[in-house]
ZAMARGU-4260 file (C-alpha; in steps of 0.2 Angstrom, whole numbers, plus 5000, padded with zeros to 4 digits):
<rodrens>
0) 4397/6165/5113 | 4388/6169/5129 | 4382/6187/5132 | 4397/6190/5144 | 4410/6183/5131
5) 4403/6194/5117 | 4403/6210/5128 | 4421/6207/5135 | 4429/6201/5118 | 4422/6213/5106
10) 4438/6223/5104 | 4445/6237/5093 | 4453/6228/5078 | 4466/6236/5068 | 4481/6226/5063
15) 4470/6210/5062 | 4458/6216/5049 | 4459/6205/5033 | 4461/6218/5019 | 4461/6205/5006
20) 4445/6196/5009 | 4428/6203/5003 | 4414/6205/5016 | 4397/6199/5009 | 4385/6213/5010
25) 4372/6201/5018 | 4383/6200/5034 | 4384/6219/5036 | 4365/6220/5033 | 4362/6206/5046
30) 4373/6216/5059 | 4364/6232/5055 | 4347/6224/5056 | 4351/6219/5074 | 4358/6236/5077
35) 4341/6244/5073 | 4334/6236/5090 | 4344/6249/5100 | 4336/6263/5109 | 4332/6279/5100
40) 4326/6295/5108 | 4307/6296/5106 | 4308/6281/5095 | 4310/6293/5081 | 4325/6283/5073
45) 4333/6297/5063 | 4348/6286/5060 | 4356/6282/5043 | 4369/6270/5038 | 4381/6272/5024
50) 4390/6256/5019 | 4405/6261/5008 | 4412/6248/4997 | 4417/6258/4982 | 4436/6258/4980
55) 4437/6276/4976 | 4426/6282/4990 | 4435/6271/5002 | 4451/6278/4997 | 4445/6296/4998
60) 4438/6292/5016 | 4454/6284/5020 | 4464/6299/5015 | 4454/6310/5026 | 4456/6298/5040
65) 4475/6298/5038 | 4475/6317/5038 | 4465/6317/5054 | 4477/6304/5061 | 4492/6315/5057
70) 4485/6329/5068 | 4481/6317/5082 | 4498/6310/5082 | 4505/6327/5086 | 4494/6329/5101
75) 4498/6325/5119 | 4485/6311/5120 | 4493/6301/5106 | 4502/6285/5112 | 4502/6289/5130
80) 4512/6305/5130 | 4502/6311/5145 | 4507/6295/5155 | 4526/6298/5155 | 4526/6295/5174
85) 4517/6279/5172 | 4529/6267/5163 | 4516/6252/5162 | 4502/6263/5156 | 4513/6272/5144
90) 4519/6255/5137 | 4501/6249/5134 | 4497/6266/5125 | 4512/6265/5114 | 4506/6248/5108
95) 4489/6256/5105 | 4497/6270/5095 | 4507/6258/5084 | 4491/6249/5080 | 4482/6266/5077
100) 4496/6271/5065 | 4495/6254/5056 | 4476/6257/5053 | 4478/6275/5048 | 4489/6270/5033
105) 4477/6257/5027 | 4460/6263/5031 | 4455/6265/5013 | 4460/6247/5010 | 4447/6240/5022
110) 4433/6231/5012 | 4419/6240/5021 | 4418/6257/5029 | 4402/6260/5039 | 4398/6278/5042
115) 4383/6280/5055 | 4374/6296/5053 | 4359/6305/5061 | 4347/6318/5054 | 4348/6335/5064
120) 4347/6353/5059 | 4356/6360/5045 | 4373/6368/5047 | 4382/6368/5064 | 4375/6358/5078
125) 4369/6369/5093 | 4381/6372/5107 | 4378/6364/5124 | 4373/6347/5129 | 4371/6336/5113
130) 4369/6320/5123 | 4350/6317/5118 | 4355/6318/5100 | 4370/6306/5100 | 4361/6294/5112
135) 4349/6291/5098 | 4363/6284/5087 | 4378/6278/5097 | 4370/6263/5106 | 4365/6257/5089
140) 4383/6259/5082 | 4389/6248/5097 | 4376/6235/5094 | 4382/6234/5076 | 4399/6231/5082
145) 4393/6217/5094 | 4383/6209/5080 | 4397/6210/5068 | 4408/6201/5081 | 4396/6187/5082
150) 4396/6185/5064 | 4415/6183/5063 | 4419/6201/5058 | 4431/6214/5066 | 4427/6232/5068
155) 4435/6248/5076 | 4427/6263/5082 | 4435/6278/5074 | 4431/6297/5073 | 4447/6305/5067
160) 4440/6308/5049 | 4428/6320/5057 | 4442/6333/5058 | 4437/6334/5039 | 4418/6331/5041
165) 4413/6343/5027 | 4425/6335/5015 | 4419/6317/5020 | 4401/6323/5018 | 4405/6328/5000
170) 4413/6311/4997 | 4396/6303/5003 | 4384/6316/4995 | 4376/6319/5012 | 4362/6332/5013
175) 4366/6346/5025 | 4354/6340/5039 | 4363/6323/5040 | 4378/6322/5052 | 4391/6309/5054
180) 4396/6301/5070 | 4410/6289/5067 | 4419/6278/5054 | 4418/6260/5057 | 4430/6249/5047
185) 4423/6232/5045 | 4432/6216/5039 | 4435/6198/5043 | 4448/6196/5056 | 4464/6186/5055
190) 4469/6174/5069 | 4458/6164/5081 | 4449/6176/5093 | 4451/6189/5106 | 4452/6191/5125
195) 4446/6204/5137 | 4457/6219/5138 | 4466/6225/5154 | 4455/6238/5163 | 4457/6247/5179
200) 4446/6239/5193 | 4428/6244/5195 | 4433/6251/5213 | 4442/6265/5205 | 4427/6272/5196
205) 4412/6266/5206 | 4402/6279/5216 | 4387/6275/5227 | 4374/6288/5230 | 4387/6302/5229
210) 4404/6306/5222
</rodrens>
């Protein structure tokens, strides 16, 4: 794939994750090794990567994700409820909602669950702008997803399990100074490939010099 093709066809994969095919750990490690080239604030590299393959742990994380999804489903943001006056956008978001519900019911069955984490202070994170902290981890998470795509793996960026972050930390035996950023289901995907998603034109969000 060309760089442009990789960037424009790395999609959130939910219904097309192959739940019955094991993922070799070597492929996950290969994708993570590429991800380590991402920027980190001060080059400190306080990231950690929990690769969860144990069936019981996957089931436990999957249940927490399902519970988080139940809360999300009741919100105004789910399935385009806030786009009631825009039938086309609402229709697209409904498809996304159906796909999200499908994954929520099966998260614990995905062969690999990746939990990217970062070291920070113990207890609650400080209020205010936390951009410097997460900017030292999230670019590497996206790099992992791109690398996984290049290796024939599908992924999805999810965070709904963080509603129950403390319970997830117990499942993973995390020390108190390590914080989770996401839950990335990883599996081979079914079907042939992916195409770029429909997006609003750049002209709607581009600003030059001033807003």
